[in-house]
N, CA, C and O of each residue as an XYZ file, in Angstrom:
468
protein
N       7.854    -37.794     54.725
C       8.252    -37.330     55.749
C       8.300    -37.952     57.038
O       7.328    -38.636     57.360
N       9.469    -37.810     58.006
C       9.298    -38.215     59.100
C       8.241    -38.100     60.124
O       7.917    -36.935     60.356
N       7.801    -38.747     60.601
C       6.617    -38.556     61.461
C       6.881    -37.731     62.843
O       7.392    -38.366     63.765
N       6.578    -36.412     63.035
C       7.212    -35.813     63.921
C       6.546    -35.990     65.346
O       7.029    -35.516     66.374
N       5.727    -36.510     65.303
C       5.122    -36.886     66.623
C       6.080    -37.780     67.285
O       6.593    -37.550     68.381
N       6.327    -38.988     66.432
C       7.054    -40.030     66.738
C       8.553    -39.501     67.375
O       9.299    -40.093     68.156
N       8.706    -38.126     66.722
C      10.432    -37.933     66.792
C      10.096    -36.870     67.862
O      11.086    -36.684     68.569
N       9.053    -36.117     68.219
C       8.929    -35.815     69.605
C       9.085    -36.765     70.900
O       9.923    -36.680     71.798
N       8.002    -37.724     70.731
C       8.171    -38.908     71.761
C       9.442    -39.356     71.833
O       9.693    -39.405     73.037
N      10.403    -39.717     71.206
C      11.572    -40.124     70.862
C      12.543    -39.192     71.803
O      13.284    -39.452     72.750
N      12.299    -38.341     71.310
C      13.001    -37.114     72.044
C      12.752    -36.699     73.535
O      13.646    -36.473     74.351
N      11.553    -36.640     73.741
C      11.101    -36.266     75.045
C      11.496    -37.818     76.146
O      11.880    -37.696     77.309
N      11.335    -38.895     75.600
C      12.012    -39.998     76.441
C      13.138    -39.928     76.494
O      13.560    -39.937     77.650
N      14.202    -39.825     75.396
C      15.634    -39.602     75.685
C      15.974    -38.441     76.674
O      16.844    -38.656     77.518
N      15.457    -37.431     76.639
C      15.606    -36.245     77.368
C      15.007    -36.758     79.055
O      15.785    -36.624     80.000
N      14.159    -37.103     79.196
C      13.996    -37.711     80.488
C      15.048    -39.166     81.014
O      15.329    -39.519     82.160
N      15.409    -39.712     79.831
C      16.477    -40.561     80.570
C      17.917    -40.215     80.689
O      18.752    -40.931     81.243
N      18.224    -38.680     79.942
C      19.557    -38.334     80.247
C      19.533    -37.417     81.185
O      20.589    -37.208     81.782
N      18.603    -36.821     81.466
C      18.290    -36.021     82.664
C      18.369    -36.825     83.944
O      18.874    -36.367     84.969
N      17.818    -38.122     83.843
C      17.790    -38.925     85.138
C      19.309    -39.144     85.307
O      19.963    -38.789     86.288
N      19.781    -39.785     84.201
C      21.572    -39.757     84.225
C      22.440    -38.591     84.610
O      23.362    -38.579     85.426
N      22.056    -37.789     84.001
C      22.818    -36.196     84.768
C      23.155    -35.832     86.256
O      24.179    -35.412     86.794
N      21.717    -36.199     86.785
C      21.341    -36.405     88.263
C      22.480    -37.121     88.660
O      23.410    -36.558     89.238
N      22.481    -38.520     88.351
C      23.473    -39.469     88.686
C      24.878    -39.186     88.623
O      25.657    -39.651     89.455
N      25.249    -38.433     87.662
C      26.774    -38.005     87.335
C      27.036    -37.141     88.468
O      27.874    -37.297     89.356
N      25.960    -35.948     88.262
C      26.296    -35.006     89.480
C      26.442    -35.646     90.873
O      27.485    -35.556     91.522
N      25.127    -36.426     91.384
C      25.800    -36.954     92.409
C      26.967    -37.685     92.523
O      27.606    -37.573     93.569
N      27.336    -38.359     91.707
C      28.929    -38.945     91.744
C      30.305    -38.282     91.937
O      31.350    -38.591     92.509
N      29.710    -36.896     90.978
C      30.657    -36.218     90.943
C      30.917    -35.658     92.387
O      32.054    -35.618     92.858
N      29.601    -35.151     93.188
C      30.228    -34.730     94.345
C      29.950    -35.621     95.626
O      29.601    -35.293     96.760
N      30.180    -36.665     95.151
C      30.586    -38.120     96.323
C      29.615    -38.122     97.303
O      29.891    -38.284     98.492
N      28.026    -37.883     96.709
C      26.962    -37.763     97.717
C      26.820    -39.120     98.285
O      26.356    -39.153     99.425
N      27.121    -40.243     97.732
C      27.008    -41.514     98.524
C      28.013    -41.692     99.237
O      27.743    -42.227    100.312
N      29.539    -41.354     98.997
C      30.257    -41.837     99.716
C      31.609    -40.571     99.788
O      31.754    -39.948     98.736
N      32.453    -40.234    100.826
C      33.273    -39.425    100.874
C      34.502    -39.726     99.836
O      34.544    -40.777     99.198
N      35.341    -38.864     99.744
C      36.335    -39.537     99.081
C      37.426    -40.193    100.102
O      37.740    -39.705    101.188
N      37.931    -41.376     99.546
C      38.541    -42.142    100.247
C      39.893    -41.431    100.908
O      40.451    -40.616    100.173
N      40.431    -41.639    102.118
C      41.478    -41.277    102.592
C      43.000    -41.830    101.899
O      44.058    -41.200    101.858
N      42.738    -43.103    101.424
C      44.136    -43.296    100.677
C      44.848    -42.969     99.840
O      44.354    -43.342     98.776
N      46.080    -42.293     99.630
C      46.307    -41.575     98.530
C      45.844    -42.044     96.837
O      45.316    -41.419     95.917
N      46.415    -43.665     97.011
C      46.464    -44.057     95.722
C      44.873    -44.215     95.254
O      44.620    -43.976     94.073
N      43.745    -44.628     96.187
C      42.563    -44.791     95.707
C      42.059    -43.232     95.447
O      41.738    -42.944     94.294
N      41.986    -42.324     96.371
C      41.943    -40.793     96.295
C      42.304    -40.619     94.750
O      41.466    -40.250     93.928
N      43.605    -40.915     94.436
C      43.983    -40.399     93.010
C      43.038    -41.050     91.976
O      42.776    -40.456     90.930
N      42.458    -42.420     92.296
C      41.868    -42.780     91.126
C      40.381    -42.242     90.956
O      39.676    -42.144     89.951
N      40.144    -41.920     92.330
C      38.730    -41.409     92.130
C      38.735    -40.159     91.573
O      37.875    -39.905     90.729
N      39.892    -38.970     92.018
C      39.688    -38.066     91.042
C      39.495    -37.995     89.678
O      38.714    -37.233     89.109
N      40.432    -39.040     89.024
C      40.521    -39.287     87.664
C      38.963    -39.947     87.238
O      38.490    -39.855     86.106
N      38.377    -40.538     88.248
C      37.026    -40.756     87.725
C      36.041    -39.398     87.800
O      34.962    -39.272     87.222
N      36.461    -38.774     88.351
C      35.574    -37.453     88.600
C      35.905    -36.844     87.215
O      34.948    -36.336     86.632
N      37.128    -36.814     86.585
C      37.390    -36.145     85.345
C      36.758    -36.646     84.375
O      36.274    -35.811     83.611
N      36.569    -37.824     84.101
C      35.622    -38.738     83.390
C      34.118    -38.071     83.302
O      33.488    -37.452     82.444
N      33.885    -38.521     84.625
C      32.654    -38.338     85.019
C      32.088    -36.483     84.506
O      31.041    -36.105     83.980
N      33.144    -35.816     84.890
C      32.740    -34.568     84.369
C      32.704    -34.155     82.883
O      31.851    -33.320     82.584
N      33.554    -34.650     81.859
C      33.433    -35.042     80.655
C      32.419    -35.569     80.265
O      32.000    -35.170     79.178
N      31.558    -36.762     81.056
C      29.923    -37.426     80.539
C      29.224    -36.367     80.686
O      28.343    -36.184     79.846
N      29.381    -35.453     81.678
C      28.417    -34.354     82.163
C      28.228    -33.356     81.109
O      27.115    -32.899     80.850
N      29.435    -32.966     80.420
C      29.371    -32.124     79.493
C      28.698    -32.293     78.219
O      28.141    -31.439     77.528
N      28.851    -33.596     78.014
C      28.661    -34.226     76.811
C      26.782    -34.370     76.849
O      26.003    -34.210     75.909
N      26.439    -34.770     78.485
C      25.177    -35.006     78.414
C      24.552    -33.598     78.334
O      23.432    -33.507     77.831
N      25.065    -32.691     78.704
C      24.496    -31.430     78.896
C      24.179    -30.830     77.373
O      23.145    -30.270     77.010
N      25.603    -31.166     76.442
C      25.114    -30.695     75.103
C      23.957    -31.668     74.530
O      22.993    -31.212     73.913
N      24.111    -32.875     74.754
C      22.791    -33.616     74.001
C      21.252    -33.230     74.599
O      20.209    -33.525     74.016
N      21.330    -32.576     75.765
C      20.489    -31.892     76.285
C      20.154    -30.418     75.909
O      19.097    -29.987     76.371
N      20.796    -29.701     75.246
C      20.502    -28.642     74.390
C      19.968    -28.995     73.000
O      19.011    -28.519     72.389
N      20.719    -29.826     72.706
C      20.233    -30.401     71.414
C      18.786    -30.733     71.437
O      17.996    -30.058     70.776
N      18.402    -31.719     72.150
C      16.741    -31.965     72.275
C      16.078    -31.008     72.498
O      15.060    -30.920     71.811
N      16.352    -29.846     73.568
C      15.504    -28.590     73.714
C      15.380    -28.185     72.260
O      14.302    -28.165     71.666
N      16.451    -27.889     71.765
C      16.424    -26.783     70.326
C      15.527    -27.337     69.517
O      14.790    -26.603     68.859
N      15.414    -29.024     69.408
C      14.982    -29.712     68.312
C      13.163    -29.709     68.561
O      12.269    -29.656     67.716
N      13.102    -29.773     69.769
C      11.544    -29.445     70.497
C      10.992    -28.172     69.914
O      10.015    -28.086     69.171
N      11.886    -27.030     70.428
C      11.568    -25.843     69.920
C      11.365    -25.610     68.773
O      10.523    -24.763     68.476
N      12.142    -26.354     67.717
C      11.800    -26.277     65.918
C      10.517    -26.922     65.738
O       9.686    -26.570     64.901
N      10.390    -27.850     66.529
C       8.956    -28.866     66.354
C       7.922    -27.928     66.140
O       7.201    -27.922     65.143
N       7.835    -26.878     67.392
C       6.952    -26.278     68.176
C       6.762    -25.595     67.251
O       5.660    -25.696     66.711
N       7.665    -24.717     66.751
C       7.859    -23.636     65.531
C       7.522    -24.206     64.107
O       7.639    -23.492     63.111
N       7.148    -25.362     64.044
C       6.946    -26.082     62.320
C       8.311    -25.794     61.917
O       8.276    -25.718     60.689
N       9.432    -25.607     62.306
C      10.782    -25.367     61.307
C      11.429    -26.734     61.392
O      12.375    -26.822     60.610
N      11.198    -27.866     62.129
C      11.793    -28.864     61.870
C      11.894    -29.583     60.473
O      10.979    -29.787     59.675
N      13.071    -29.881     60.382
C      13.151    -31.147     59.262
C      13.713    -29.796     58.039
O      13.917    -30.090     56.861
N      13.878    -28.512     58.511
C      14.098    -27.621     57.144
C      15.802    -26.936     57.895
O      15.966    -26.383     58.982
N      16.832    -27.258     56.815
C      17.739    -26.308     57.328
C      17.907    -25.012     57.845
O      17.049    -24.278     57.357
N      18.674    -24.396     58.654
C      19.160    -23.560     59.356
C      19.635    -22.703     58.449
O      19.295    -21.528     58.311
N      20.530    -23.383     57.749
C      21.551    -22.454     56.603
C      21.316    -21.975     55.352
O      21.681    -20.860     54.979
N      20.538    -23.009     54.478
C      20.057    -23.103     53.217
C      18.659    -22.969     53.291
O      18.259    -22.405     52.273
N      17.850    -23.219     53.980
C      16.395    -23.736     54.396
C      15.733    -24.347     53.224
O      14.706    -24.004     52.638
N      16.573    -25.361     53.004
C      16.065    -26.350     52.110
C      15.745    -27.816     53.205
O      16.320    -28.006     54.277
N      14.989    -28.466     52.765
C      14.390    -29.682     53.507
C      15.535    -30.578     53.805
O      16.281    -31.010     52.927
N      15.658    -30.857     55.126
C      16.676    -32.007     55.247
C      16.087    -33.457     55.279
O      15.162    -33.951     55.924
N      17.012    -33.990     54.293
C      16.410    -35.574     54.257
C      15.874    -36.432     55.075
O      16.555    -36.465     56.100
N      14.836    -37.263     55.135
C      14.490    -37.768     56.143
C      15.668    -39.154     56.672
O      15.911    -39.561     57.808
N      16.091    -39.509     55.627
C      17.175    -40.367     56.218
C      18.208    -39.760     57.414
O      18.477    -40.273     58.501
N      18.660    -38.576     56.873
C      19.533    -37.893     58.034
C      18.627    -37.514     59.466
O      19.237    -37.423     60.532
N      17.462    -37.347     59.424
C      16.732    -36.847     60.241
C      16.325    -38.274     61.200
O      15.990    -38.211     62.383
N      16.415    -39.288     60.564
C      16.254    -40.767     61.186
C      17.668    -41.069     61.984
O      17.493    -41.569     63.095
N      18.744    -40.895     61.681
C      19.770    -41.254     61.903
C      20.328    -40.029     63.008
O      20.997    -40.515     63.920
N      20.155    -38.491     63.075
C      20.157    -37.608     63.620
C      19.185    -36.867     63.779
O      18.960    -35.913     63.034
N      18.338    -37.243     64.938
C      16.994    -36.643     64.846
C      17.074    -35.131     65.134
O      16.180    -34.336     64.842
N      18.290    -34.803     65.763
C      18.261    -33.060     66.229
C      18.753    -32.419     65.393
O      18.769    -31.218     65.663
N      19.493    -32.890     63.771
C      19.935    -32.414     63.057
C      19.372    -31.145     62.667
O      18.153    -31.141     62.495
N      20.196    -29.735     62.437
C      19.628    -28.489     62.205
C      19.855    -28.184     60.908
O      19.159    -27.279     60.447
N      20.868    -28.844     59.997
C      21.473    -28.659     58.944
C      21.325    -29.831     57.865
O      21.320    -30.927     58.427
N      21.201    -29.911     56.450
C      21.501    -30.447     55.819
C      22.993    -30.849     55.365
O      23.926    -30.095     55.086
N      22.955    -32.087     55.370
C      24.851    -32.978     54.955
C      25.722    -31.915     54.095
O      26.952    -31.904     54.134
N      24.968    -31.046     53.334
C      25.708    -30.417     52.451
C      26.248    -29.185     53.476
O      27.415    -29.033     53.836
N      25.191    -28.417     53.818
C      25.604    -27.429     54.789
C      26.677    -27.834     56.122
O      27.642    -27.272     56.640
N      26.013    -28.998     56.335
C      27.173    -29.209     57.701
C      28.581    -29.632     57.337
O      29.580    -29.372     58.007
N      28.552    -30.325     56.181
C      30.057    -30.681     55.500
C      30.850    -29.229     55.468
O      31.996    -29.103     55.900
N      30.129    -28.226     54.932
C      30.819    -27.024     54.847
C      31.224    -26.244     56.207
O      32.093    -25.391     56.383
N      30.584    -26.648     56.834
C      30.446    -26.006     58.596
C      31.699    -26.551     59.222
O      32.521    -25.854     59.817
N      31.795    -28.061     59.013
C      32.859    -28.817     59.485
C      33.907    -28.184     58.866
O      34.614    -27.531     59.634
N      34.275    -28.179     57.500
C      35.241    -28.077     57.234
C      35.806    -26.716     57.421
O      37.000    -26.474     57.246
N      34.888    -25.795     57.794
C      35.651    -24.206     58.119
C      35.703    -24.521     59.780
O      35.489    -23.462     60.369
N      35.879    -25.434     60.551
C      35.961    -25.628     61.802
C      37.434    -25.962     61.920
O      38.033    -26.754     61.193
N      38.150    -24.986     63.324
C      39.615    -25.376     63.399
C      39.853    -27.009     63.733
O      38.869    -27.624     64.145
N      40.774    -27.535     63.616
C      41.140    -28.857     63.988
C      41.739    -28.701     65.648
O      42.578    -27.918     66.093
N      40.896    -29.844     66.385
C      41.084    -29.622     67.805
C      42.127    -30.345     68.261
O      42.444    -30.288     69.449
């Protein structure tokens, strides 16, 4: 069985790391350190960079949600149990994806029903 205390420590450290990164991304998006440049070419490039930072911001926020949800599952004693079929999620999967909430089989079924983007 996966060491849940170790998982908690890993997730808490990761949470702290990405919250700090998110704060930096937010500052960069708002150009706290410097205003948008007045030269059109450079301003255009900065706006493109903002789009990249915005996408990064969304990705980071998603990871924060996953981590919080996993910490809640640890607190409730439900960590490592598939939310769909209630079977135990294999340790190997939890080692690779510590915030997995479904077993591989249920995840595969779920993915096959999602529309292609």
